[in-house]
N, CA, C and O atoms as CSV, one atom per row, in Angstrom:
chain,resi,resn,atom,element,x,y,z
A,1,MET,N,N,-27.953,-30.704,-73.642
A,1,MET,CA,C,-26.767,-31.009,-74.431
A,1,MET,C,C,-27.060,-30.826,-75.927
A,1,MET,O,O,-26.261,-30.250,-76.664
A,2,VAL,N,N,-28.214,-31.327,-76.351
A,2,VAL,CA,C,-28.562,-31.216,-77.766
A,2,VAL,C,C,-28.695,-29.758,-78.176
A,2,VAL,O,O,-28.296,-29.387,-79.280
A,3,LYS,N,N,-29.256,-28.921,-77.294
A,3,LYS,CA,C,-29.361,-27.483,-77.584
A,3,LYS,C,C,-27.986,-26.877,-77.806
A,3,LYS,O,O,-27.782,-26.078,-78.721
A,4,SER,N,N,-27.039,-27.272,-76.946
A,4,SER,CA,C,-25.670,-26.756,-77.042
A,4,SER,C,C,-25.025,-27.170,-78.357
A,4,SER,O,O,-24.322,-26.379,-78.986
A,5,ILE,N,N,-25.261,-28.394,-78.766
A,5,ILE,CA,C,-24.676,-28.879,-80.024
A,5,ILE,C,C,-25.314,-28.184,-81.212
A,5,ILE,O,O,-24.632,-27.853,-82.182
A,6,ARG,N,N,-26.633,-27.961,-81.140
A,6,ARG,CA,C,-27.345,-27.310,-82.261
A,6,ARG,C,C,-26.923,-25.863,-82.454
A,6,ARG,O,O,-27.139,-25.302,-83.528
A,7,GLU,N,N,-26.327,-25.246,-81.444
A,7,GLU,CA,C,-25.792,-23.893,-81.600
A,7,GLU,C,C,-24.643,-23.869,-82.598
A,7,GLU,O,O,-24.391,-22.851,-83.243
A,8,VAL,N,N,-23.952,-24.991,-82.719
A,8,VAL,CA,C,-22.738,-25.053,-83.537
A,8,VAL,C,C,-22.948,-25.808,-84.841
A,8,VAL,O,O,-22.375,-25.438,-85.866
A,9,ALA,N,N,-23.766,-26.867,-84.818
A,9,ALA,CA,C,-23.872,-27.750,-85.973
A,9,ALA,C,C,-25.325,-28.003,-86.348
A,9,ALA,O,O,-26.210,-28.020,-85.493
A,10,GLU,N,N,-25.552,-28.201,-87.645
A,10,GLU,CA,C,-26.870,-28.573,-88.144
A,10,GLU,C,C,-27.126,-30.047,-87.848
A,10,GLU,O,O,-26.186,-30.810,-87.629
A,11,ASP,N,N,-28.398,-30.450,-87.842
A,11,ASP,CA,C,-28.763,-31.830,-87.517
A,11,ASP,C,C,-28.116,-32.854,-88.451
A,11,ASP,O,O,-27.743,-33.939,-88.005
A,12,GLU,N,N,-27.979,-32.535,-89.710
A,12,GLU,CA,C,-27.426,-33.514,-90.655
A,12,GLU,C,C,-25.886,-33.563,-90.638
A,12,GLU,O,O,-25.295,-34.349,-91.378
A,13,GLN,N,N,-25.238,-32.748,-89.817
A,13,GLN,CA,C,-23.783,-32.721,-89.747
A,13,GLN,C,C,-23.231,-33.634,-88.652
A,13,GLN,O,O,-22.015,-33.748,-88.503
A,14,TYR,N,N,-24.099,-34.277,-87.892
A,14,TYR,CA,C,-23.651,-35.169,-86.827
A,14,TYR,C,C,-24.750,-36.168,-86.504
A,14,TYR,O,O,-25.910,-35.976,-86.868
A,15,TYR,N,N,-24.372,-37.226,-85.823
A,15,TYR,CA,C,-25.370,-38.142,-85.271
A,15,TYR,C,C,-24.880,-38.619,-83.910
A,15,TYR,O,O,-23.682,-38.643,-83.630
A,16,THR,N,N,-25.845,-38.998,-83.074
A,16,THR,CA,C,-25.524,-39.378,-81.700
A,16,THR,C,C,-25.968,-40.805,-81.425
A,16,THR,O,O,-26.821,-41.364,-82.114
A,17,LYS,N,N,-25.357,-41.372,-80.391
A,17,LYS,CA,C,-25.726,-42.698,-79.919
A,17,LYS,C,C,-25.607,-42.677,-78.402
A,17,LYS,O,O,-24.602,-42.214,-77.862
A,18,SER,N,N,-26.615,-43.168,-77.723
A,18,SER,CA,C,-26.609,-43.204,-76.270
A,18,SER,C,C,-25.966,-44.508,-75.804
A,18,SER,O,O,-26.355,-45.593,-76.238
A,19,LEU,N,N,-24.975,-44.392,-74.913
A,19,LEU,CA,C,-24.262,-45.550,-74.383
A,19,LEU,C,C,-24.548,-45.687,-72.890
A,19,LEU,O,O,-25.269,-44.871,-72.316
A,20,ALA,N,N,-23.992,-46.705,-72.270
A,20,ALA,CA,C,-24.162,-46.931,-70.835
A,20,ALA,C,C,-23.540,-45.794,-70.028
A,20,ALA,O,O,-22.708,-45.043,-70.538
A,21,ASN,N,N,-23.947,-45.674,-68.773
A,21,ASN,CA,C,-23.411,-44.685,-67.827
A,21,ASN,C,C,-23.609,-43.241,-68.287
A,21,ASN,O,O,-22.753,-42.390,-68.044
A,22,ASN,N,N,-24.717,-42.966,-68.940
A,22,ASN,CA,C,-25.051,-41.600,-69.399
A,22,ASN,C,C,-24.004,-41.002,-70.329
A,22,ASN,O,O,-23.726,-39.805,-70.272
A,23,ILE,N,N,-23.438,-41.822,-71.167
A,23,ILE,CA,C,-22.440,-41.364,-72.141
A,23,ILE,C,C,-23.121,-41.222,-73.495
A,23,ILE,O,O,-23.896,-42.083,-73.911
A,24,ILE,N,N,-22.822,-40.135,-74.166
A,24,ILE,CA,C,-23.348,-39.907,-75.508
A,24,ILE,C,C,-22.182,-39.928,-76.482
A,24,ILE,O,O,-21.212,-39.186,-76.322
A,25,LYS,N,N,-22.282,-40.775,-77.480
A,25,LYS,CA,C,-21.262,-40.840,-78.534
A,25,LYS,C,C,-21.729,-39.934,-79.662
A,25,LYS,O,O,-22.850,-40.059,-80.157
A,26,LEU,N,N,-20.865,-39.031,-80.054
A,26,LEU,CA,C,-21.188,-38.035,-81.062
A,26,LEU,C,C,-20.242,-38.216,-82.241
A,26,LEU,O,O,-19.026,-38.118,-82.078
A,27,ASN,N,N,-20.783,-38.479,-83.422
A,27,ASN,CA,C,-19.973,-38.633,-84.631
A,27,ASN,C,C,-20.314,-37.517,-85.601
A,27,ASN,O,O,-21.485,-37.261,-85.882
A,28,CYS,N,N,-19.293,-36.860,-86.106
A,28,CYS,CA,C,-19.474,-35.756,-87.047
A,28,CYS,C,C,-19.264,-36.257,-88.461
A,28,CYS,O,O,-18.468,-37.165,-88.701
A,29,THR,N,N,-19.986,-35.657,-89.395
A,29,THR,CA,C,-19.860,-36.072,-90.791
A,29,THR,C,C,-18.772,-35.301,-91.522
A,29,THR,O,O,-18.300,-35.747,-92.568
A,30,THR,N,N,-18.363,-34.144,-90.989
A,30,THR,CA,C,-17.301,-33.371,-91.636
A,30,THR,C,C,-16.251,-32.956,-90.603
A,30,THR,O,O,-16.527,-32.890,-89.406
A,31,GLN,N,N,-15.061,-32.681,-91.088
A,31,GLN,CA,C,-13.983,-32.234,-90.202
A,31,GLN,C,C,-14.283,-30.859,-89.620
A,31,GLN,O,O,-13.947,-30.588,-88.468
A,32,ASP,N,N,-14.909,-29.992,-90.402
A,32,ASP,CA,C,-15.235,-28.647,-89.906
A,32,ASP,C,C,-16.214,-28.725,-88.735
A,32,ASP,O,O,-16.067,-27.999,-87.752
A,33,THR,N,N,-17.203,-29.598,-88.840
A,33,THR,CA,C,-18.147,-29.771,-87.741
A,33,THR,C,C,-17.429,-30.274,-86.504
A,33,THR,O,O,-17.680,-29.792,-85.399
A,34,TYR,N,N,-16.536,-31.242,-86.681
A,34,TYR,CA,C,-15.751,-31.791,-85.567
A,34,TYR,C,C,-14.968,-30.680,-84.879
A,34,TYR,O,O,-15.016,-30.552,-83.655
A,35,ARG,N,N,-14.251,-29.881,-85.653
A,35,ARG,CA,C,-13.428,-28.816,-85.083
A,35,ARG,C,C,-14.288,-27.757,-84.386
A,35,ARG,O,O,-13.922,-27.265,-83.319
A,36,ASN,N,N,-15.423,-27.409,-84.984
A,36,ASN,CA,C,-16.314,-26.419,-84.371
A,36,ASN,C,C,-16.880,-26.929,-83.048
A,36,ASN,O,O,-16.968,-26.170,-82.083
A,37,LEU,N,N,-17.260,-28.195,-82.992
A,37,LEU,CA,C,-17.791,-28.763,-81.754
A,37,LEU,C,C,-16.724,-28.815,-80.658
A,37,LEU,O,O,-17.005,-28.490,-79.505
A,38,ILE,N,N,-15.499,-29.223,-81.013
A,38,ILE,CA,C,-14.414,-29.280,-80.025
A,38,ILE,C,C,-14.145,-27.878,-79.475
A,38,ILE,O,O,-13.971,-27.700,-78.269
A,39,LYS,N,N,-14.113,-26.897,-80.359
A,39,LYS,CA,C,-13.894,-25.508,-79.927
A,39,LYS,C,C,-15.029,-25.058,-78.997
A,39,LYS,O,O,-14.779,-24.416,-77.977
A,40,HIS,N,N,-16.253,-25.391,-79.347
A,40,HIS,CA,C,-17.422,-25.029,-78.534
A,40,HIS,C,C,-17.352,-25.700,-77.160
A,40,HIS,O,O,-17.637,-25.064,-76.145
A,41,PHE,N,N,-16.973,-26.985,-77.124
A,41,PHE,CA,C,-16.864,-27.701,-75.850
A,41,PHE,C,C,-15.799,-27.088,-74.958
A,41,PHE,O,O,-16.001,-26.950,-73.752
A,42,LYS,N,N,-14.672,-26.722,-75.539
A,42,LYS,CA,C,-13.593,-26.104,-74.760
A,42,LYS,C,C,-14.029,-24.759,-74.184
A,42,LYS,O,O,-13.802,-24.476,-73.008
A,43,GLU,N,N,-14.659,-23.931,-75.026
A,43,GLU,CA,C,-15.070,-22.598,-74.596
A,43,GLU,C,C,-16.103,-22.641,-73.475
A,43,GLU,O,O,-16.130,-21.755,-72.621
A,44,ASN,N,N,-16.958,-23.675,-73.475
A,44,ASN,CA,C,-18.042,-23.762,-72.499
A,44,ASN,C,C,-17.751,-24.719,-71.359
A,44,ASN,O,O,-18.627,-24.990,-70.538
A,45,GLY,N,N,-16.521,-25.239,-71.298
A,45,GLY,CA,C,-16.136,-26.114,-70.198
A,45,GLY,C,C,-16.896,-27.433,-70.168
A,45,GLY,O,O,-17.119,-27.994,-69.095
A,46,ILE,N,N,-17.289,-27.927,-71.316
A,46,ILE,CA,C,-18.025,-29.189,-71.405
A,46,ILE,C,C,-17.018,-30.328,-71.454
A,46,ILE,O,O,-16.105,-30.326,-72.279
A,47,TYR,N,N,-17.190,-31.305,-70.558
A,47,TYR,CA,C,-16.280,-32.450,-70.510
A,47,TYR,C,C,-16.526,-33.321,-71.745
A,47,TYR,O,O,-17.671,-33.615,-72.090
A,48,TYR,N,N,-15.434,-33.730,-72.406
A,48,TYR,CA,C,-15.531,-34.585,-73.589
A,48,TYR,C,C,-14.252,-35.394,-73.734
A,48,TYR,O,O,-13.228,-35.098,-73.118
A,49,HIS,N,N,-14.341,-36.409,-74.556
A,49,HIS,CA,C,-13.172,-37.210,-74.922
A,49,HIS,C,C,-13.200,-37.346,-76.430
A,49,HIS,O,O,-14.264,-37.525,-77.023
A,50,THR,N,N,-12.039,-37.261,-77.051
A,50,THR,CA,C,-11.983,-37.362,-78.503
A,50,THR,C,C,-10.737,-38.116,-78.928
A,50,THR,O,O,-9.784,-38.252,-78.162
A,51,TYR,N,N,-10.757,-38.594,-80.137
A,51,TYR,CA,C,-9.593,-39.196,-80.774
A,51,TYR,C,C,-9.104,-38.229,-81.833
A,51,TYR,O,O,-9.865,-37.403,-82.336
A,52,GLN,N,N,-7.823,-38.340,-82.169
A,52,GLN,CA,C,-7.285,-37.474,-83.211
A,52,GLN,C,C,-7.850,-37.881,-84.564
A,52,GLN,O,O,-8.125,-39.054,-84.817
A,53,LEU,N,N,-8.016,-36.890,-85.423
A,53,LEU,CA,C,-8.390,-37.190,-86.799
A,53,LEU,C,C,-7.243,-37.931,-87.456
A,53,LEU,O,O,-6.079,-37.692,-87.137
A,54,LYS,N,N,-7.564,-38.818,-88.362
A,54,LYS,CA,C,-6.532,-39.604,-89.032
A,54,LYS,C,C,-5.530,-38.689,-89.741
A,54,LYS,O,O,-4.337,-38.989,-89.781
A,55,GLU,N,N,-6.007,-37.588,-90.294
A,55,GLU,CA,C,-5.138,-36.652,-91.016
A,55,GLU,C,C,-4.142,-35.965,-90.089
A,55,GLU,O,O,-3.086,-35.517,-90.537
A,56,GLU,N,N,-4.467,-35.878,-88.798
A,56,GLU,CA,C,-3.603,-35.189,-87.842
A,56,GLU,C,C,-2.706,-36.135,-87.052
A,56,GLU,O,O,-1.803,-35.693,-86.341
A,57,ARG,N,N,-2.955,-37.433,-87.178
A,57,ARG,CA,C,-2.189,-38.423,-86.425
A,57,ARG,C,C,-0.786,-38.578,-87.005
A,57,ARG,O,O,-0.583,-38.450,-88.212
A,58,ALA,N,N,0.170,-38.852,-86.134
A,58,ALA,CA,C,1.543,-39.083,-86.583
A,58,ALA,C,C,1.655,-40.470,-87.211
A,58,ALA,O,O,0.879,-41.371,-86.892
A,59,TYR,N,N,2.621,-40.630,-88.098
A,59,TYR,CA,C,2.930,-41.910,-88.709
A,59,TYR,C,C,4.020,-42.543,-87.856
A,59,TYR,O,O,5.155,-42.065,-87.857
A,60,ARG,N,N,3.699,-43.611,-87.126
A,60,ARG,CA,C,4.640,-44.194,-86.159
A,60,ARG,C,C,5.352,-45.409,-86.758
A,60,ARG,O,O,4.728,-46.300,-87.334
A,61,VAL,N,N,6.682,-45.416,-86.602
A,61,VAL,CA,C,7.505,-46.566,-86.978
A,61,VAL,C,C,8.382,-46.937,-85.782
A,61,VAL,O,O,8.572,-46.139,-84.864
A,62,VAL,N,N,8.904,-48.137,-85.810
A,62,VAL,CA,C,9.788,-48.613,-84.747
A,62,VAL,C,C,11.165,-48.821,-85.337
A,62,VAL,O,O,11.321,-49.539,-86.325
A,63,LEU,N,N,12.168,-48.194,-84.737
A,63,LEU,CA,C,13.560,-48.433,-85.132
A,63,LEU,C,C,14.124,-49.489,-84.203
A,63,LEU,O,O,14.067,-49.354,-82.981
A,64,LYS,N,N,14.670,-50.540,-84.793
A,64,LYS,CA,C,15.231,-51.631,-84.004
A,64,LYS,C,C,16.747,-51.676,-84.203
A,64,LYS,O,O,17.284,-51.109,-85.154
A,65,TYR,N,N,17.411,-52.357,-83.294
A,65,TYR,CA,C,18.846,-52.641,-83.368
A,65,TYR,C,C,19.718,-51.395,-83.221
A,65,TYR,O,O,20.882,-51.413,-83.621
A,66,LEU,N,N,19.179,-50.316,-82.657
A,66,LEU,CA,C,19.991,-49.152,-82.302
A,66,LEU,C,C,20.220,-49.210,-80.801
A,66,LEU,O,O,19.278,-49.405,-80.033
A,67,HIS,N,N,21.459,-49.043,-80.385
A,67,HIS,CA,C,21.764,-49.095,-78.961
A,67,HIS,C,C,20.987,-47.998,-78.252
A,67,HIS,O,O,20.819,-46.903,-78.789
A,68,HIS,N,N,20.512,-48.292,-77.044
A,68,HIS,CA,C,19.680,-47.340,-76.310
A,68,HIS,C,C,20.404,-46.043,-75.986
A,68,HIS,O,O,19.752,-45.038,-75.702
A,69,SER,N,N,21.738,-46.034,-76.021
A,69,SER,CA,C,22.480,-44.809,-75.734
A,69,SER,C,C,22.611,-43.901,-76.960
A,69,SER,O,O,23.209,-42.828,-76.868
A,70,THR,N,N,22.065,-44.313,-78.096
A,70,THR,CA,C,22.126,-43.498,-79.304
A,70,THR,C,C,21.408,-42.176,-79.056
A,70,THR,O,O,20.295,-42.151,-78.531
A,71,ASP,N,N,22.053,-41.086,-79.436
A,71,ASP,CA,C,21.512,-39.754,-79.232
A,71,ASP,C,C,20.257,-39.568,-80.093
A,71,ASP,O,O,20.285,-39.821,-81.298
A,72,VAL,N,N,19.184,-39.137,-79.484
A,72,VAL,CA,C,17.917,-38.932,-80.183
A,72,VAL,C,C,18.069,-37.858,-81.262
A,72,VAL,O,O,17.463,-37.961,-82.329
A,73,GLU,N,N,18.870,-36.837,-80.990
A,73,GLU,CA,C,19.087,-35.779,-81.985
A,73,GLU,C,C,19.827,-36.314,-83.215
A,73,GLU,O,O,19.595,-35.845,-84.329
A,74,HIS,N,N,20.711,-37.285,-83.018
A,74,HIS,CA,C,21.399,-37.925,-84.148
A,74,HIS,C,C,20.378,-38.649,-85.027
A,74,HIS,O,O,20.429,-38.540,-86.252
A,75,ILE,N,N,19.461,-39.379,-84.417
A,75,ILE,CA,C,18.419,-40.090,-85.170
A,75,ILE,C,C,17.552,-39.078,-85.918
A,75,ILE,O,O,17.233,-39.267,-87.092
A,76,ARG,N,N,17.178,-38.005,-85.226
A,76,ARG,CA,C,16.347,-36.964,-85.847
A,76,ARG,C,C,17.041,-36.363,-87.073
A,76,ARG,O,O,16.413,-36.169,-88.114
A,77,GLN,N,N,18.346,-36.070,-86.942
A,77,GLN,CA,C,19.095,-35.472,-88.056
A,77,GLN,C,C,19.219,-36.439,-89.230
A,77,GLN,O,O,19.074,-36.036,-90.384
A,78,GLU,N,N,19.488,-37.714,-88.940
A,78,GLU,CA,C,19.604,-38.714,-90.004
A,78,GLU,C,C,18.286,-38.860,-90.769
A,78,GLU,O,O,18.285,-38.958,-91.996
A,79,LEU,N,N,17.186,-38.875,-90.054
A,79,LEU,CA,C,15.891,-38.990,-90.724
A,79,LEU,C,C,15.557,-37.712,-91.484
A,79,LEU,O,O,14.923,-37.762,-92.538
A,80,HIS,N,N,15.983,-36.568,-90.953
A,80,HIS,CA,C,15.807,-35.306,-91.679
A,80,HIS,C,C,16.592,-35.337,-92.990
A,80,HIS,O,O,16.103,-34.869,-94.018
A,81,ASP,N,N,17.811,-35.890,-92.955
A,81,ASP,CA,C,18.620,-36.011,-94.170
A,81,ASP,C,C,17.963,-36.942,-95.191
A,81,ASP,O,O,18.197,-36.814,-96.393
A,82,LEU,N,N,17.145,-37.873,-94.711
A,82,LEU,CA,C,16.407,-38.779,-95.595
A,82,LEU,C,C,15.035,-38.196,-95.965
A,82,LEU,O,O,14.169,-38.914,-96.464
A,83,VAL,N,N,14.842,-36.906,-95.722
A,83,VAL,CA,C,13.648,-36.134,-96.073
A,83,VAL,C,C,12.403,-36.612,-95.322
A,83,VAL,O,O,11.325,-36.736,-95.902
A,84,HIS,N,N,12.569,-36.877,-94.032
A,84,HIS,CA,C,11.441,-37.186,-93.161
A,84,HIS,C,C,11.387,-36.127,-92.076
A,84,HIS,O,O,12.420,-35.741,-91.528
A,85,LYS,N,N,10.182,-35.655,-91.762
A,85,LYS,CA,C,10.022,-34.662,-90.708
A,85,LYS,C,C,9.575,-35.386,-89.438
A,85,LYS,O,O,8.473,-35.930,-89.377
A,86,VAL,N,N,10.441,-35.384,-88.431
A,86,VAL,CA,C,10.201,-36.122,-87.194
A,86,VAL,C,C,9.432,-35.253,-86.213
A,86,VAL,O,O,9.792,-34.101,-85.968
A,87,ARG,N,N,8.373,-35.816,-85.659
A,87,ARG,CA,C,7.580,-35.139,-84.629
A,87,ARG,C,C,8.112,-35.486,-83.241
A,87,ARG,O,O,8.246,-34.608,-82.390
A,88,ASN,N,N,8.420,-36.783,-83.007
A,88,ASN,CA,C,8.833,-37.213,-81.676
A,88,ASN,C,C,9.610,-38.528,-81.784
A,88,ASN,O,O,9.344,-39.341,-82.669
A,89,ILE,N,N,10.573,-38.731,-80.875
A,89,ILE,CA,C,11.315,-39.989,-80.783
A,89,ILE,C,C,11.331,-40.412,-79.326
A,89,ILE,O,O,11.661,-39.623,-78.441
A,90,ILE,N,N,10.968,-41.678,-79.083
A,90,ILE,CA,C,10.900,-42.200,-77.715
A,90,ILE,C,C,11.696,-43.494,-77.639
A,90,ILE,O,O,11.490,-44.404,-78.442
A,91,ASN,N,N,12.615,-43.575,-76.665
A,91,ASN,CA,C,13.336,-44.824,-76.398
A,91,ASN,C,C,12.454,-45.675,-75.496
A,91,ASN,O,O,12.031,-45.220,-74.433
A,92,LEU,N,N,12.172,-46.909,-75.912
A,92,LEU,CA,C,11.311,-47.780,-75.123
A,92,LEU,C,C,12.066,-48.379,-73.954
A,92,LEU,O,O,13.276,-48.599,-74.020
A,93,HIS,N,N,11.330,-48.640,-72.880
A,93,HIS,CA,C,11.875,-49.259,-71.679
A,93,HIS,C,C,11.104,-50.530,-71.375
A,93,HIS,O,O,9.917,-50.641,-71.681
A,94,HIS,N,N,11.791,-51.486,-70.769
A,94,HIS,CA,C,11.147,-52.735,-70.373
A,94,HIS,C,C,10.055,-52.412,-69.368
A,94,HIS,O,O,10.265,-51.608,-68.460
A,95,ARG,N,N,8.891,-53.031,-69.520
A,95,ARG,CA,C,7.747,-52.644,-68.697
A,95,ARG,C,C,7.891,-53.011,-67.231
A,95,ARG,O,O,7.253,-52.388,-66.382
A,96,ILE,N,N,8.711,-54.005,-66.909
A,96,ILE,CA,C,8.872,-54.418,-65.517
A,96,ILE,C,C,10.162,-53.862,-64.919
A,96,ILE,O,O,10.139,-53.222,-63.868
A,97,THR,N,N,11.289,-54.110,-65.592
A,97,THR,CA,C,12.580,-53.697,-65.037
A,97,THR,C,C,12.908,-52.233,-65.308
A,97,THR,O,O,13.799,-51.673,-64.670
A,98,LYS,N,N,12.199,-51.607,-66.244
A,98,LYS,CA,C,12.413,-50.204,-66.630
A,98,LYS,C,C,13.786,-49.960,-67.265
A,98,LYS,O,O,14.219,-48.814,-67.391
A,99,GLU,N,N,14.463,-51.033,-67.660
A,99,GLU,CA,C,15.743,-50.901,-68.367
A,99,GLU,C,C,15.475,-50.418,-69.794
A,99,GLU,O,O,14.508,-50.859,-70.414
A,100,PRO,N,N,16.313,-49.521,-70.328
A,100,PRO,CA,C,16.107,-49.070,-71.703
A,100,PRO,C,C,16.340,-50.221,-72.688
A,100,PRO,O,O,17.240,-51.041,-72.507
A,101,LEU,N,N,15.515,-50.261,-73.727
A,101,LEU,CA,C,15.624,-51.285,-74.766
A,101,LEU,C,C,16.262,-50.688,-76.008
A,101,LEU,O,O,16.355,-49.468,-76.143
A,102,ASN,N,N,16.696,-51.539,-76.902
A,102,ASN,CA,C,17.293,-51.097,-78.160
A,102,ASN,C,C,16.207,-50.901,-79.215
A,102,ASN,O,O,16.339,-51.354,-80.353
A,103,LEU,N,N,15.147,-50.229,-78.824
A,103,LEU,CA,C,14.015,-49.911,-79.684
A,103,LEU,C,C,13.636,-48.455,-79.498
A,103,LEU,O,O,13.693,-47.925,-78.389
A,104,PHE,N,N,13.249,-47.814,-80.590
A,104,PHE,CA,C,12.804,-46.422,-80.554
A,104,PHE,C,C,11.495,-46.300,-81.322
A,104,PHE,O,O,11.377,-46.824,-82.430
A,105,PHE,N,N,10.505,-45.612,-80.744
A,105,PHE,CA,C,9.316,-45.205,-81.481
A,105,PHE,C,C,9.656,-43.888,-82.140
A,105,PHE,O,O,10.157,-42.972,-81.488
A,106,VAL,N,N,9.385,-43.787,-83.439
A,106,VAL,CA,C,9.596,-42.536,-84.163
A,106,VAL,C,C,8.259,-42.124,-84.763
A,106,VAL,O,O,7.661,-42.862,-85.546
A,107,ASP,N,N,7.799,-40.930,-84.384
A,107,ASP,CA,C,6.565,-40.381,-84.933
A,107,ASP,C,C,6.942,-39.365,-86.005
A,107,ASP,O,O,7.619,-38.373,-85.736
A,108,LEU,N,N,6.487,-39.636,-87.228
A,108,LEU,CA,C,6.747,-38.748,-88.359
A,108,LEU,C,C,5.512,-37.914,-88.645
A,108,LEU,O,O,4.384,-38.367,-88.451
A,109,GLU,N,N,5.735,-36.687,-89.110
A,109,GLU,CA,C,4.618,-35.870,-89.577
A,109,GLU,C,C,4.021,-36.559,-90.803
A,109,GLU,O,O,4.742,-37.176,-91.588
A,110,THR,N,N,2.723,-36.452,-90.961
A,110,THR,CA,C,2.052,-37.092,-92.092
A,110,THR,C,C,2.564,-36.494,-93.394
A,110,THR,O,O,2.534,-35.278,-93.583
A,111,ALA,N,N,3.034,-37.358,-94.292
A,111,ALA,CA,C,3.553,-36.931,-95.583
A,111,ALA,C,C,3.430,-38.091,-96.572
A,111,ALA,O,O,3.233,-39.241,-96.180
A,112,GLY,N,N,3.550,-37.771,-97.840
A,112,GLY,CA,C,3.418,-38.789,-98.881
A,112,GLY,C,C,4.567,-39.767,-98.929
A,112,GLY,O,O,4.419,-40.868,-99.460
A,113,ASN,N,N,5.723,-39.386,-98.379
A,113,ASN,CA,C,6.902,-40.249,-98.453
A,113,ASN,C,C,7.111,-41.088,-97.198
A,113,ASN,O,O,8.171,-41.698,-97.055
A,114,ASN,N,N,6.157,-41.145,-96.292
A,114,ASN,CA,C,6.354,-41.857,-95.025
A,114,ASN,C,C,6.678,-43.336,-95.220
A,114,ASN,O,O,7.511,-43.874,-94.491
A,115,LYS,N,N,6.058,-43.991,-96.160
A,115,LYS,CA,C,6.295,-45.426,-96.354
A,115,LYS,C,C,7.707,-45.704,-96.880
A,115,LYS,O,O,8.187,-46.835,-96.795
A,116,ASN,N,N,8.364,-44.694,-97.414
A,116,ASN,CA,C,9.736,-44.872,-97.895
A,116,ASN,C,C,10.709,-45.183,-96.764
A,116,ASN,O,O,11.799,-45.697,-97.014
A,117,ILE,N,N,10.333,-44.880,-95.534
A,117,ILE,CA,C,11.226,-45.139,-94.405
A,117,ILE,C,C,11.488,-46.640,-94.267
A,117,ILE,O,O,12.512,-47.034,-93.709
A,118,TYR,N,N,10.583,-47.477,-94.764
A,118,TYR,CA,C,10.770,-48.927,-94.662
A,118,TYR,C,C,11.878,-49.429,-95.583
A,118,TYR,O,O,12.333,-50.565,-95.443
A,119,HIS,N,N,12.312,-48.600,-96.514
A,119,HIS,CA,C,13.423,-48.966,-97.396
A,119,HIS,C,C,14.769,-48.561,-96.814
A,119,HIS,O,O,15.809,-48.876,-97.391
A,120,THR,N,N,14.767,-47.870,-95.686
A,120,THR,CA,C,15.996,-47.457,-95.013
A,120,THR,C,C,16.562,-48.654,-94.263
A,120,THR,O,O,15.890,-49.227,-93.406
A,121,MET,N,N,17.773,-49.026,-94.576
A,121,MET,CA,C,18.381,-50.199,-93.956
A,121,MET,C,C,19.272,-49.842,-92.768
A,121,MET,O,O,19.445,-50.657,-91.862
A,122,ALA,N,N,19.842,-48.627,-92.762
A,122,ALA,CA,C,20.752,-48.256,-91.674
A,122,ALA,C,C,20.860,-46.734,-91.600
A,122,ALA,O,O,20.581,-46.028,-92.569
A,123,LEU,N,N,21.267,-46.248,-90.436
A,123,LEU,CA,C,21.567,-44.836,-90.248
A,123,LEU,C,C,23.072,-44.682,-90.178
A,123,LEU,O,O,23.771,-45.588,-89.725
A,124,GLN,N,N,23.575,-43.541,-90.624
A,124,GLN,CA,C,25.010,-43.288,-90.604
A,124,GLN,C,C,25.493,-43.110,-89.175
A,124,GLN,O,O,24.714,-42.763,-88.288
A,125,LYS,N,N,26.778,-43.348,-88.955
A,125,LYS,CA,C,27.369,-43.195,-87.621
A,125,LYS,C,C,28.167,-41.901,-87.548
A,125,LYS,O,O,29.341,-41.914,-87.176
A,126,LYS,N,N,27.545,-40.802,-87.895
A,126,LYS,CA,C,28.218,-39.499,-87.834
A,126,LYS,C,C,28.595,-39.170,-86.397
A,126,LYS,O,O,27.844,-39.460,-85.466
A,127,GLY,N,N,29.734,-38.578,-86.230
A,127,GLY,CA,C,30.133,-38.099,-84.918
A,127,GLY,C,C,30.700,-39.163,-84.007
A,127,GLY,O,O,31.100,-38.859,-82.883
A,128,TYR,N,N,30.746,-40.384,-84.454
A,128,TYR,CA,C,31.301,-41.444,-83.621
A,128,TYR,C,C,32.706,-41.758,-84.108
A,128,TYR,O,O,32.945,-41.856,-85.312
A,129,SER,N,N,33.624,-41.915,-83.182
A,129,SER,CA,C,35.004,-42.252,-83.569
A,129,SER,C,C,35.253,-43.723,-83.266
A,129,SER,O,O,34.650,-44.298,-82.361
A,130,ASN,N,N,36.139,-44.310,-84.030
A,130,ASN,CA,C,36.485,-45.705,-83.811
A,130,ASN,C,C,37.558,-45.746,-82.724
A,130,ASN,O,O,38.724,-45.467,-82.999
A,131,ARG,N,N,37.185,-46.083,-81.518
A,131,ARG,CA,C,38.118,-46.032,-80.384
A,131,ARG,C,C,39.213,-47.075,-80.488
A,131,ARG,O,O,40.313,-46.860,-79.979
A,132,ALA,N,N,38.943,-48.191,-81.130
A,132,ALA,CA,C,39.948,-49.260,-81.238
A,132,ALA,C,C,41.130,-48.805,-82.080
A,132,ALA,O,O,42.270,-49.180,-81.807
A,133,SER,N,N,40.864,-47.998,-83.101
A,133,SER,CA,C,41.963,-47.591,-83.981
A,133,SER,C,C,42.778,-46.419,-83.413
A,133,SER,O,O,43.880,-46.163,-83.898
A,134,LYS,N,N,42.276,-45.712,-82.417
A,134,LYS,CA,C,43.001,-44.589,-81.857
A,134,LYS,C,C,44.286,-45.006,-81.141
A,134,LYS,O,O,45.307,-44.325,-81.241
A,135,GLY,N,N,44.233,-46.099,-80.440
A,135,GLY,CA,C,45.397,-46.519,-79.669
A,135,GLY,C,C,46.477,-47.187,-80.499
A,135,GLY,O,O,47.576,-47.414,-79.993
A,136,LYS,N,N,46.205,-47.507,-81.743
A,136,LYS,CA,C,47.194,-48.236,-82.582
A,136,LYS,C,C,48.019,-47.326,-83.420
A,136,LYS,O,O,48.881,-47.788,-84.168
C-alpha cells in the first residue's frame, strides 16, 4: 500500500495512522495530494472511504414553516432571485410515519453570501391565487 501511495505523493505530503481491523487512516497536507491520491485509488480499484473537502461541501440550511406541498422549483427560483445558487432541496419526512414535514433541507453552493440567507424572513407566493376571493 505504501508503495502505491509513494507513486503519487511524497512522504512529507501525507501521514498515516494504523487503526483497528487493518484500517489505515491517511491524511494529506495539501488538496492537490488529496485529489491525486483519490484519482490514483479510483484508477487502480483500491477500496477507500473519504469525506468531502470543506471547500467542496454544500452550505446546508433548514427552511421551516413552508407547507410540504410547496413546489421545490418555486423555492429554488425564490432563492435564485435572492442571489443564492441552490444545489439541492429535500422535503423532510417523519422518520417513523414517513409523513412529509413542513421542513426543507436546502443545500447552497459555497459562496460568500451564504450567511445572508438567515436574514430572509419569507419567500414570495408567486403563482398562487387566493381561492377565497375568486368566489366573491
